[in-house]
C-alpha positions in Angstrom: 27.1 -25.3 50.6 26.4 -26.3 54.4 25.1 -23.9 55.8 22.2 -21.7 54.2 22.7 -18.0 54.2 20.6 -17.9 57.1 22.9 -19.4 59.0 25.8 -17.7 58.2 23.8 -14.5 59.2 23.0 -15.7 62.4 26.1 -17.4 63.3 28.0 -14.0 62.4 25.4 -11.7 64.6 25.7 -14.3 67.7 29.8 -13.5 67.2 29.3 -9.7 66.8 26.8 -9.5 69.8 29.3 -10.9 72.1 32.2 -9.1 70.2 31.2 -5.8 69.1 34.8 -5.1 68.3 36.5 -7.9 66.3 38.6 -8.4 62.9 37.5 -9.9 59.5 39.3 -13.2 60.4 37.9 -13.7 63.3 34.4 -13.7 62.2 35.5 -16.0 59.3 36.6 -18.0 61.6 33.7 -18.5 63.9 31.8 -19.7 61.0 34.7 -22.5 60.2 34.1 -23.4 63.6 30.4 -23.9 63.1 31.4 -26.3 60.0 33.8 -28.0 61.7 31.7 -29.4 64.6 29.3 -30.5 61.8 32.0 -32.3 60.6 31.8 -30.8 57.1 35.5 -29.2 57.4 38.7 -30.5 58.8 40.1 -33.8 59.8 38.1 -36.5 57.6 38.8 -40.0 57.0 37.7 -43.1 55.6 38.6 -46.8 55.6 38.1 -50.5 57.0 40.1 -52.2 59.5 42.7 -53.0 56.8 42.8 -49.5 55.1 42.2 -45.9 56.7 42.7 -42.9 54.4 42.8 -39.4 56.5 43.0 -35.7 55.1 42.0 -32.1 55.5 39.1 -30.9 54.3 38.9 -27.5 53.5 36.1 -25.0 53.5 34.3 -24.6 49.8 34.8 -21.7 47.6 30.7 -21.4 47.9 30.7 -21.1 51.6 34.1 -19.0 51.8 32.4 -16.4 49.5 29.1 -16.6 51.3 31.0 -15.7 54.8 31.9 -13.0 52.7 28.5 -12.0 50.8 27.2 -11.6 54.6 30.1 -9.4 55.8 29.5 -7.3 53.1 26.2 -6.8 53.7 26.5 -6.2 57.2 29.2 -3.8 55.8 26.9 -1.9 53.2 23.7 -2.0 55.3 25.6 0.0 58.4 25.3 -2.9 60.6 29.5 -2.9 61.2 31.9 -0.3 60.4 35.4 -0.2 59.7 37.7 0.5 62.5 37.5 0.0 66.6 39.7 3.0 67.7 41.7 5.9 66.9 45.4 3.6 66.4 43.1 0.5 64.5 40.3 2.5 62.6 40.4 0.6 59.4 40.3 -2.7 58.1 40.7 -5.7 59.3 39.4 -4.1 62.4 35.5 -3.8 62.7 33.1 -2.4 65.5 29.1 -3.0 66.0 27.8 0.3 64.8 24.4 -0.3 64.4 23.2 -2.9 67.5 19.5 -2.4 66.8 20.2 -3.4 63.1 22.2 -6.2 64.1 19.3 -7.6 66.4 17.3 -8.4 63.1 19.4 -11.1 62.6 19.5 -12.9 66.0 
């Protein structure tokens, strides 16, 4: 696991602080972007002057499930709630419903 639960909570909380109306995919993407910055996922290469092997490293199952775990912790903790308006009032859309609780993770 490349990131700890506390790190994932912080990354998601920072995203929600600046994007209080968002969707689930954007939350996942912001954590994946951090993993990409760290070189954990994305284009990987090994080799020498004669041979290079390149591949695309995907997010691990553990990291993907950790993102879901934190998402649902925020949902069940009533930090976020489904929907952003009357036309998009269900998943995948979510909004910050309790900014004070969100501050705990910043």
